[in-house]
N, C-alpha and C positions, 0 to 999 in steps of 0.2 A: 599669420597672414590668412585672410578668409579663403576658403576653398572655392573652386569654380562651380558653376551650376551646370549639371549634366542634362540640359534640356535637349530632347530629341536624340539622346545617346543611350544605347543599351549594351555597348561592348564593355563587359566587366573588366577585362584586362586594361583597356584604355582608361577607364574611370579610375582604377586604383593607381596606375602608373603615372597619371598626369594631373594629380592633385585636384580631382573632382570630388565633390561631396558624395558620400555613400551612406545610405540608410541600410543598416545591417539586418537583413532578413535570413541570415544563414541558419538561424535556429529552426527554421521550417524545413531545412534539409533533414534534420534529425526526426522531426514530426512526420515528414513524408516517408522516410524509410521505416520508421516504427509502425506506421499504419499498415504496412504489408501489402499495399495495393500493387497490382501487377499491370493492369491497364487502366489508366486514370484520365479523367476528363476534368478540366478546370476552366470554368467560364467566369469572366469578369468584364465589365465595361472597358472600352478603350481608354487609354491614358492612365491606367492604374499600376503598371509595372509588371504585367504578365511576362513579357519578353525578357525582362531583367532576371526573373527567376529561372527561366530556361537556361540563361547563361550560367547561373550558379550551378544548376544541375549538371551541365556539360563539364564545367571545370572540376566539379567535385567528384563526378563518377567516371570520367574518361581516364582509361589507363595511360594513354599517351601524354596526358596533361598533369601527371602527378607532381612533377617538380615545380611547374608553374603554379599549381593549386596550393602547394605548401607555402609558396612565397606570397601569393595573392590573398590567401585566407588568413595570413598572419595577423593576429590581433583581433580577429573576428570571433564570434560566438562558437562557430563550428570547430575552430582550431583547438579550443580547449574542451570540446565535447565531440570528438570524432566518433564515427559509426563504423560498424563492421564492413560495410560495402564500399567504403571510400576508395575511389579510383580502381574499381574492379570490373568496369564494363567498357566495351567498345561502343562509343556513342555515335549514332547516326542521327543528324539533326536536319530537319526540313523547315524552311520558312516560306509560308504561302501568302505573305503580305505583298501587295503591289502587283498581283497577277493581272495581266490585261484581260478585260472583260468583253472585248468585241467578239462577235460570233465566230469569226474566222481565226481568232488568235487565242481563245481561252485555253483549249486543250494544249496548244503549242506552248503557251506561256507556263501552264501547269507542269508540263513535261520538263521544261527547262529548269524549273525550281527543283524538281525531283533529281535531275541530273546534277545540278549544282550541289545538292546535299551529298550525293554519291562522290562527287569530285573532291569535296572538302574532306570527306572521310578518307579517301585514298591518299590525300596529302599527309594525313597523320599516320596512316597505316599502309604504306606502299607494298609491304610484304603480303597484304591480303588482297591486292588487286588481282582480278582474274588473269590467268596466264596469257590469253590472247591479247589482252590490253597491254601487258608488259612487253609482248613482242613488238607491238607498235612503238612503245616507248624506246626500245632498243634501236629501232630503225630511225627514230627522230630524237637524237640526244639533245637538240637545242630547245625542245619543248618541255615544259614542266609536266609532272605527272597529273596535276590538276587539269591542264589543258588537254592532255592525251585522253583522260577519262571522259571529259566533257565531249570532245570531238567524236569519240567512239559511240557514245549513246545518242548523240544528236544526229541520228541517221534514221529518217522516217521509213526507209525501205526495210530496215532490220527491226526497228523498235517503233511501232506505230502508235503506241499509247503509253501513258504513265505506268500502267500496270505491267506492260512488257518490260519496261526499263527496270522496275524494282524487282520483278521476278527473276530476271537474269542476274542482277547484282547480288541479291540475297542468295540465289542458288549457288554462286561461287563461294560465298561466306559460309554456307552451311557445312562445307567440308571440314572447316577448321575450328568451329566453335559450337557450343551448346549452352543456351540460356545466358550467354555472355554479351549479347547485343542489347543495347538500350536505344530505343527510337524516341526522339522528341519531335513533335509536330507543333510548330508555333503558328498561331492565327489560321487554323484550319478553315475558317469560314470567312476570312477577310474579303475575298473576292465575291463570294456568293451574297454576302451582306450588301455589298455595293450594288450588285445587280438587283437584289430584292428591293432596295430603297428607290432605285431609279426606274426600274422596269420590271414590275411583277410578272408581266406576260413572258418575258425572257426567262425569268426564274422558273416559271412553270414549264417552259420548254426544256430546261435542264432536267426537270423531273420526268418529262415525257421520254427524253432520250435515255435517262438512267444509265447504269452500267459503267460508263467510261471513267467517271470520277470515283464512284463508290468502289470500283474494282481495286483501285490502289489501296484503299483502307482495308478492304476485305483480305487482301494479300498480307498486309501487316498482321492482321488478327490471326490469319491461318498460320503464319510463321511463329506467332506467339504460342499457339496451341500445339505446334509441332516442336516447341522447345528450342527454336533458334533465337527468337527474341525473348529476352528475360523480362524486360519492362518497356511499356509504352506510356508516354506522357503527352497529352494533347491539350492545347489551349485554344480558346476562342471566345466569342462574345455571346452568340445566340444559339439556343437549342433548336431554332426553327429549321435549320438546314440539316439536322442530323438524319432525318428520314430520307433526304435526297442525296446528300454528299457522302455520308458514311453509313448508309443503310446496312444493317446487320453488324455494325461495329459495337459490340457489347463492352461497356466500360463501367468502372466504379466512379461515381460522380463526387468529386471533392468540393463542388461548388457551394453547397449549402451545409457542409460539415463544419460545425462551430470551431473545431481546432484549426481550420484553415481560413477563418474569417479575416484575419489580419495579414495573410500571406502576401496580398497585393493591396496597395494603398498605404497611407501613413496613419499611425495612431497619434494621440495627443503628445505622448513622450517623444515619439520619433520626429514630429514637426518641431518640437522645442529643440531637440538635438540638431536638426537640420539648420535651424536658424542660427544656432551657436557656431556651427561649422562655417557658415557662409556670409554672415552679416558682420560688418565692422561696426561694433557698438560704440567705438570712440567717435564715429561720425553720425551714427543713427540716434536720434533723440528718443526713440521708442524702445521700451524694454522687450525682451523675448516674449514675455507673457502677454503683453499688449498686442504684439504682432500675431501671436498664435491665436488669440481670441478673435481677431479680425479675420484670419484665415478660416477659423472654425465656422463662423457664420456663413462664409461664402462657399466652402468646399468640403465640409465635414458632413456627417449624418448618415453615412452608408452602413447598412447592416445586411450581411449576406447569410446569416443563420438566425433562425427565430429566437434562439436563446443565447445569442452572442453577447459576451460581456461588454465589449467596446464597439464603438463606431469607428470608421476610418475615413480619411480625407482622399479626394482625388489627387493622386501624386503629381501629375503633370501640371495641374492648375497651381499647386503649391509652389512648384519650381518656377513657374512663370511669374507668380507674385513676387518671389524673392528677386528674380532677375530684374523686374521693374523697380523694386525698392532700391536695388544697387545703383540704378541710374540717377535717383534723386532721393537721398536719404531723409530729406527734411519733410517729406510728405508720404503718408500711407498711399500706396497705389490706388488710383481711382477704379471703381467698379464699372468696367466698360462693357455692359451687357450687350448693347446694340452694335458696338464696334467689333466685338470679338466672338459673338455667338452665331454667326450666320450659318456655319456648317451644322452646328447642333440644331438650329432652328429648322433648316431644310430637312434634316433627318427626322425631326419630330413630325413635321408636316407630312413627309413621305410615309412614315410608318402609320400615322393616323389614317391615311388614305387606304391602307390595306384592310381596314375594318369595314364592316357593313355600316351604312349610314346610321342606322338605329343604334347599334352598339357604340359607334364612334361618338354620337351625340350624348349617349348616356354616360360614357366614360369622361368626356370633357366636362359635363355638368357636375359630376361627382368630384373631379379634380378642382373644380371651382369652389369647393368647400362645403358643398351641401351634404354629401354622404361619404362615409369611408369607402375606399376602393378594395373590394375583396378579390382575392386571386388564389390560384393554386400554382405556386412557382415550380413545383416538381412535375407539372403536367406536360404531356407531349404537345408540342406546337407544330401544326402542319399547315403548309400552304402549297397545294398541288393542283394539278389539272382538275381533280375531282373536288377539292376543298379550296375554293378560290378566295375566300375572305377569312379574316380572323374574327373570332367571337370577342365579346367583352373581356372575358378572363384571359384569352390568348393575347389580346392587344395589351392588356395591363402587364402580363408576364413579359412580353417583348420589351415594353418600356422599362421594366425592372432590370432586365439583363443589359439594356443599353445604358443604364445609369440615370435615367430620367426619374425613376421612382426607386424607393427602397422599402425594406420591411419596417413596419410600425412597431415601436417598442411597447412593452406592457404599460408604461407610464402614459404614452400617447393614447393607447386604447382606453385607459381609464378616464381620460378627459375628453374623449370624443364621443358624442351622442351615438347611441345605437350600435356600439361595438361590443363584441364578446371576446373575452380573453382567450377563448379556445379557437378562434378563427384567425386566419392569416390575412392581414391587411397591408396595403401598400400606401405610401405617402411620399410627397415631394421631399427630397433629402435636405436641401439647403437653399440659401438665398440665390445662388446662381440659377438653379433650375426653377425656383419660384418665379423669378423674373422672366425666364424663358417662356414658361407657361402663361404668364401674364401677357407677354407680347403676343403669343399665339391667340389667346382669348380676345384680346383687343383688336385683332386683325379684322374682326367684323365691324369695328367702328373706326374706319380709316381717318376720320377727322381727329379723333382722340389720339390715335397712334402718331399721326403726323405732328400734332401739337407737342407731344412728349419728346419725339425725336429732335425737335427744333429748340427745346428749352435749354438755355445756357446758364441761367442765373438763379435756379432754385436754391443754390447753396447759400444765398442771402438769408434764408430761413435760419440757418445754423449760426449765422454771424450776428444779425441785427433783429431777428424776429420780424422780418419784413414779409408778413403773410400775404401782402398784396400781390406778390409774384405768383403764388398759387391761385389766388382769386382771379387774377387776370387770365391765367391759363384756362381755368374752368369756364370762364365767360366766353373765351374764344371757341371752345368746343361744345358749347351748350347744345347746339343742334344735333349732336351725335346721340343724345339721350332721349329725344322727344318721341321716338317710335317704340320705346319699351312699354309693354302693356301691363306687366305685373310689378307692383311696387317693390317687392323684395328684390326682384331681378334688377330693377333700376338702381336701388341702393348698392347692390353688389357691383354693378358696372361703374358707378362713381367711385366706390372704394378701391376697385381694381385700378382705375385710372390714376387716382391720387397715389396709391401705393407704387405703381410702376414709375410715375413721374418722379417721385422723391428718390427712389432707388437708383434710377438712371442718372439723375442730375447730381446727386450729392454722394453717391457711392458709399464709401465706408464711414461717412459722417454720422449715419443713423443705423440703429438696430431696429428694423421694421418688422412688425407682426400684424398680419391681417387676422381678424377674428380672435383677438387676444382673450385667452381663457382667464376668467377672474377667479382669484383665490381669496377666501376670508378665513383666517385662523387655520391656515394650512390645508383647507379643503376647497376643491373646485365647486363653484356655485352655479346653479342654473336658474338664476333670477336676475333682475336688473333694477330692483327697487321700485317698480311701478305696481300699482294695484290693478285689479281687474277693471275698475271703473275708468282708470286713466288710459286703458287700452281701448275704451269705447268712446273716448271724447273727441275723436276725429269725425266730423260730419260726413255722411255718405253723399257723394256728389249728386247722384241722380235723385234720391229721395228728397234731399234738401231743396234742390232746384224745383222739383215738382210741387212740393208743399208750399214754397214761397211764391210760386208763379212768376219768378223773375228769370231773366237770362233767356238764352235760346232754348228751344225744345231739345230735350236729351234724346238722342237716337237710341234705338234698341241695340242691345249688345250684339256685336257681330259674332259669327261662328268662331272666328279667330280669337276674339276676346274671351268667349266662353271656354274655349279649349285651353287658353293660357291660365284662366282662373282654375279650371279643373286640375291642370298639371301642378299648379302651385299648391292646391289643397292636398294632392297626393304626396307632394314633396313634404309637406308639414306632417302628414300622418306617417310617412315612412322614415322620418328622421327623429322620432321621439325616443328619449331615454325610457327605460322601463319605469312605469308609474308616473311618467310626466304627462302634463296636458299640452294642448296645442301651443299655448303661449310660451311655455317653457322652451320650446324649440328655438325661439327667436331671442332668448334672453341669455344673460351671463357671459356675453362676449362683446367686448368693445370692438367697434368696426375697424379701427386702425390705431396702432400705438407706434410712435416713432421716438425711440430713446436716443438722444444725442450722445455719441461716444466722445465728443469733445466737451470736457467739463466746463468750458467757458460759455457754451451756448445753451439755449432752452431745449426741452423735449416737448413732445406733443401727444395729445390724445384726441382723436376725431370721432364724432358721432355723425352718421349720415342719415338723412331723411329724404324720401323721394315721393313725389306725387305726379303722375303723368298729366300731360296737357289734355284736359277734357273740357267740354263746353259747359261751363259752370258759371254761376253768378259771382260777381266780385265779392259780395258779402260772404258767400260760402267759401270762396278762396281764402279770404282773410281769416276765417275761423279755422280752416284746415291748417294754414301756416302757423297760426298761434298755437294750436293744439300740438302740432308736430314739434315746434320749437320748445314748448314747455316739457314735452316728453323727453326730448334729447337732453335738455339741461338737467333734468332729474336723473336720467341714466348716467350722464357724465359724473355727477356728484356721487353717485353710487359706485361707479367704476374706479374712481381715483382713491377709494378706500381699500383697493386691492393690496394684498400683503407687500408686493414689490413696488407698485406705483406710488404708494404713499411715502416711500423713502426717496423717490427721485427729487432732487433739489429744486429744479425749476421746470415743473410740468405745466404746460399751457393747455387749456381745454378749448376745443373749437367745435361749433356746430356747423355742418355743411348741409344745406338743403337745396334740392332742385325741385321746385314746385311750379307747375303750369308754365314751363318754358323758361324759367329764370333761376339763376343761382343766387344763393345767399350764404355768406360765410361770416361768422362772428366769434370773437373770443369771449369765453364766459369767465368772469372774475369771481 
């Protein structure tokens, strides 16, 4: 019988005892112990399984949970590979997720989470509860020890801050133990991230106040140095709050250590095992391998160490995919980017607004495919009263820690223009976030975005090659492209619109790739089959009109047009491979390739051409259209000889042109 899906569940005991699927990460308990770290920080994006690992730590190391641990870990990796420190600590665990962030409730809510951690510890170790609390317990035999401890510390006249609570509690424990206490802090920055995303001014106010939150962490560190606390393990998402919330908290960062790369998130093998645990393949027509490949496109691609051997999948997204599959085994779950990604979209928008306008614009342009995004992931990221905005590198680093970007592999560096193997670059990890960025980039073209969100029938492309559906959509949103001044930017906007439309409408039916890198004989090529002369055969609007004396007079180029042209020239110069010329920058990459994952339908390759609406004679317009069309046809014929594309059984070639306010789409036979 297939196991249950543990969506939104992190209780290790409940998962094991109630037939929920479990991905065995217990091998990392051994890796963690052998690393010898005393104070550890582990950062990962949300929904990767950080909290689940803190559960494993608690059950494996807590003295009071030894009997349960032996039972729950039975059959797991760690059961046959035990370590010397197994069940040898008194574990004190704090969970700082879900803290209220209103001004008057933040410290109160934080204190209550500290008290809850102390109360849960007392439940397992009543003999270690301070004597004055035990006296109250004797006076109130009807109350649990957990409630007694909570009520004792939930007294603001005696304990006015989180630091005063933890100082009193640890002070009592110090009498009976030395280096035997292990402290786990889960989601240390959950509440500050929420404040940072919604209200940067309020976040800076926390920094101005200082002290009250950081004092709690400084107390933990001091007790570690005084040999009361033997180990501290902290999880979170962003490094941006470290200087504010845990100022002075020195730790060993496991985040980018390659041996911990796969500790959170799922590997290829783990996804395959998860599918076999949870899917009834007597009812499901798709093999585990087919389902894994679909999940890989959508949710894989994360690399958290520069030399990590494997990438990992977003764990929660994988579980949600399987949950949806179980509802309807006859169809692969549709890729619902617009329906499901509002929270991520709002977070992306919010964090982009933390950057200066100049750096935000530069990063967005680079993410649109023009340049690799360089970053220093190990850098300190600050946002304080004195440092009010994030720089380009800081913004990219924040998006990396949030899971919107990931480290680029050496193979990706080799096929990306102007990349050095010795530099750390970031890239969009998978289809889910590529579509999220596409939605963000198209937000500046409301007509295009609305048309995409309203499309219901682009799936016909995969069934009957009814390309008219796409053609009709482009015609409906033609007005959204008329204001673009630079040709290359116009082509990018059309390609982005078509890419987003197909991915939203047909979901898993296509494997979509923008700027598909061409390979011939195993080597990436930076050419497109055109000669230098063929790049010069498009008439210049202004000179042609002036020479022929036809059409309306051509106005002088506006300052805005001149600036756009200058920026485009700088883009070309800045994007070159070593030894390449200007034309090479725009070559060797098909604009959009859509490989149909349903073997019964066609696949597509699109080449886009754009010419903005200028005051030009009809004769010149016809020449421009003809030249652009001929160029696109020759490029398509060159691209389809790609090592992989030439093996695709039913690959349809299409030219899409937007010239002088009109769309043109045609299949090339």
